C-alpha positions, 0 to 999 in steps of 0.5 A, a space after each residue: 369807483 365806489 370810493 367809500 367801499 374802497 376806503 372802508 376795505 383799506 382801513 380794515 387791511 393789516 397794511 393800514 395804520 392810522 393810530 401810530 405804533 406805540 412809540 408816542 412817549 419817545 417821539 414826544 421827547 424828540 418833538 419837544 427838543 426839535 420843535 419847541 421853544 423856551 422863548 415862546 413859552 416866556 411870551 405865552 407867560 407874559 400875555 404874548 408880549 416881549 419887550 427888549 430895548 427898543 423892540 416890542 414883539 406882539 405874538 398872536 395868541 394862536 399860531 404855529 403847529 396845529 394838532 393835525 400837523 403835530 400828529 402827522 409829524 409825530 406819526 412820521 417819526 414813529 414810522 421811522 422808529 418802527 421801521 428802522 431799515 425799511 424804505 419809507 416814502 411820503 406821497 407829498 411834502 409831509 407838511 408845508 414847512 421846509 425844515 420839517 421836510 428836511 428832517 424827514 430826508 435826514 431820516 432817510 425818508 423819501 418823497 415821491 418824485 414829480 415828473 412833468 407835473 405827475 407823481 412817479 410811483 414807479 419808485 415805490 416797490 412792493 411792501 415799501 412803507 408809505 406815509 400819507 401826509 397831513 393833506 391826505 392823498 387821492 383815492 387813486 394814489 391810495 389804490 396804487 399803494 394798495 395794489 403794491 401791497 405797501 404798508 400805508 401810514 395815514 397821517 391825514 388830518 381828521 379835519 380833512 377827512 371830515 371834508 371828504 365825508 361831506 363830499 361823499 354825502 354830496 355824491 350819495 344825493 347826486 349833488 355837485 361838490 362846490 369846493 372852495 380851494 386851490 385846484 392845484 393844492 394837494 388837499 383839494 386834489 385829494 378832496 375832489 377825488 372823493 367826488 363824482 361831480 365837482 367844481 373848484 372855486 378859488 374866491 368870491 369872484 369865481 363863486 359870483 361868476 358861477 352863481 350868475 351862470 346858475 341864475 342867468 345862464 351864459 357862455 358855455 365855452 367861456 365857463 369851461 375855459 375858465 374852469 378847465 382845470 378846476 372841474 370833474 371830467 365831463 362837467 356840464 354847467 348847464 346840467 351839473 349846477 342844479 344841485 350843489 353842496 359846499 365843501 372847502 380846502 380846510 386852510 382857506 379864509 374862514 370868512 370867505 368860505 362862509 360868504 361863498 356858502 351863503 351866496 350859493 344858498 341865496 342863489 339856489 333859493 332864488 332859483 328854486 324857491 325856499 321850499 325847494 332849497 334842501 333839494 338843491 343845496 347842502 352845506 356842512 360845517 367843514 371849516 377847520 378849528 385851527 385855521 379859524 383860531 389862527 385867523 381870529 388871533 391875527 384879528 386880535 393883533 390888529 386891535 394894537 398898534 403895530 409897525 409891521 407884521 412878520 408871518 412865518 410859514 412855507 411859501 406854499 402854505 395856504 393858511 399862512 398866505 391867508 394870514 398875510 392877506 389879513 395884514 394887507 387888508 388892515 394896511 399893516 406892512 407884512 413880510 412872509 418868510 419861511 424861516 429865520 434864514 430869510 432875515 439877512 444882514 444889513 437890515 435886509 429881508 428875503 420875503 414873498 410878497 402876496 402873489 409875487 416871487 420872493 424878493 429882497 427888501 432893504 431897510 425893512 426894520 424902522 429905526 427907533 422904537 418898533 412894535 412887531 406883530 408875529 404869527 405863523 402858519 399851522 405848519 410852523 414849529 415854535 422853534 422857527 418862531 423863536 429863531 425869527 424873533 431872536 434874529 429881529 432882536 439881534 438886528 436891533 442890537 438888543 
C-alpha cells in the first residue's frame, strides 16, 4: 500500500480535520477550570518548592501535560462542542490518563471496543465522528474510517507524525525501520503501519542481540521466535538487516534511543566500512522535546536530597514509567500512582512497582521531616498533581 499517497489524499478530504473547529477560546476556559491548579502555580513561583510543616515538596521543573497532549484534549472538547448530537468515537484512549478519558465518557464520547485483542470497528456507523488520539492511528484504521465516510478529527501529536515521516524515508530507500519501542503500544503500532519492513527493539539488550546477528550471523529460528510479534510480515533477518534506519516511540528513554542509534551506526560501519555507511544506515532525530525535557528535569531533582519520589501518570504511560525508572536507577524509593485516590488512609499507598502489578505499601511516608520529589508524565494534568500534593500534606497533618 502507498501509505504516503493515502494519507495525502485523506488530508485533502472534506471529512478530515486536524486544526480544530474555531472554539479554542471557549475550550481554553473549560481546560483551565478542569485541569489547571493554583497550587502548582504557587510552586512555580517559588522555584518549584513548597514547605509546609515537616514536609518539603520538590517539583520537577518540567512535568505534566505536554503541548501535544494538551492539543489533543482541547481538540476532543472542541469536537464535542462542534458536533453536539453526533455519535463520536475515539480509536483508543485519548491519552494515558484515567481522569481525562473518563471526562471523554462523561461527554458521551465512546471508545472503540477491543475484542480478543483486536479493535471492533463494526460499532462505527457511516458518517460517525471519530477522533484519532495523540498516539495516532494505524494506516489500516484510517482506511476503515475513510471507507465508512466518517468525519475524522486527527489529534495525532506532531512529534509522532515526524517519526512517521522518517519511516516513510526509510521505506523510500528500501531500508528496514528499526523502531525503539514497545510492540504492543498504540503509537508503535501506528508507526510500524507506515513501514514496509520493520523490527521493533524494546531496549539496549535487544538492540545488541540484533547487532550481533548482523555482524556474526546466528540462529535464524531463535531470532524469529524472539521477535515474532515485533517485526513485519515475512521479515528475514538474513536479508532485511543490510540497510537499516532508526526510529522510535516518542516516549522512550532519550538516552537509550541515542545509544541504540549509535550502536547500529557502529555496527553498520564495522560491517560495511565508513565509506559505505550512508548506503546502510539512516538516522533522523525523532526524540520528542517534551519527553526529553521531563527526563532532564527529573535528573535535576537528583541533585537535591530526596527521601522519596512520587511519579504521577497512567500505569500504561510509557513516558511516566521511564521517569520511575530514573528514580530507581538513582536509588531513590519511588511510588508510581495514576491519581491521588491511590494514597490511602493510615499511611498506605496503592502503587505500581516497575514491572509488577499494582500493590499496597504500608508506612510509605517516613516520620519526622521529609523531602518528597514529585513529577508527572506528559499525560497528567496539573490538577492531578495538586490533588496528590494535598493528600501528602494531609497525611502529614499539615
